[in-house]
Phi, psi and omega in degrees: 000133181247118179281139182304324184293332177290322181294322182292314179297320180303322184298340181271351177298132175087011175298147183290141178266172183304327185269009179090359182264175183268133179248115184285142182237135182290142180220157177270135175215165173298151176294148171225155183313327185290346182274357192300307179306314181302318179299313176305315181294319183293316173301319179296314189289351184236008191268002175255073188056034180094356179262179180285129182253016180303126177081356183291323179242167184293344180221118180292349181283344190300305183307308181298327186286343176260320186246005180227300192295322182297331183287325181291322175294316187277316187224062184296341179279353171251028178244131179226146180234157170265110177281134180287357187102349177241012177097344181274137179277129182245001178191166180199165165228138177221157180190175173228150184279325186235095184297325176297317178294328177290325175303311184295318175296321180296319181296321183281319191250331187259314184304315181303314178292322175302316179296319176296320179288324179233074184289335184196157173312143174274188179305145176303146182259357183083008175241160193228075182289151180295330174263104188288164177297324179300313176300318177294321175291321181297326185292319178294329182269340185234088181288350174311334179305335182277352179275085177287164181298333182260018191297334177290325180275334178233073186292328183275158163216166190216162167227141180224134176213140177232135172301157185303319183300343178262349187288142181085009189243009178084002182286330177301311179303311181295327174296317178297312181299327181287321171291319179300321179291322185292320177296313185297326177295335179270000177085016175277125188280329180204162186225152177227172177208155172253154180211161178287123176299337180276353184270077187289335174297318181297316182299317179301317177304309184291326179298316182298331184271000175095007176291150178225155177294135171277157186301329183271002175305145174233158184297324185266355178207074181301141174234123186237150178221160179204147173292153181277344176213000000 
């Protein structure tokens, strides 16, 4: 699905700068396989309460393998990136339309390989994340964690991450709007997300977009939802 707004934004790439050169402008476009490594890097660099999680765990691949790459494998058509104007992705939104079906796919297709790659926590890094490596590995091996109490009313869920240079420029809102439109086209009524309680800037962002707390939300593990249209 291509949103009309992405086409309009794409048309601005290469607009002339004051010195006659081309000034790239970020724009939203559908994910393509060449973006996979960029998505992994963005996920890692925003995974510590919105900050850089590089070196936080024994393997920097863990965060992307739990919170980004399975989505690209399962639903690449529901992944959208912010292209910096040079082909590189600087932000993304990824999601699935049917969380129940995604969980079953994860058990069958993703979890076995994940368990082989990450059978146990690695050596200590000297850092103490609130979300431990053992918890992160369990999250990758056991997708039933995604079956929240409200999953039937909010069947879709999403993850969104932007590198710091894109934050505060309206791209996050446009990414969310793009995914919501894609879900609405499929007849999906509502979408939910979980977030790090420590990321107060993200919470303010979701509040501005009309997300609200779900009944099963907790102070230490907020769950938010919104209609797709």
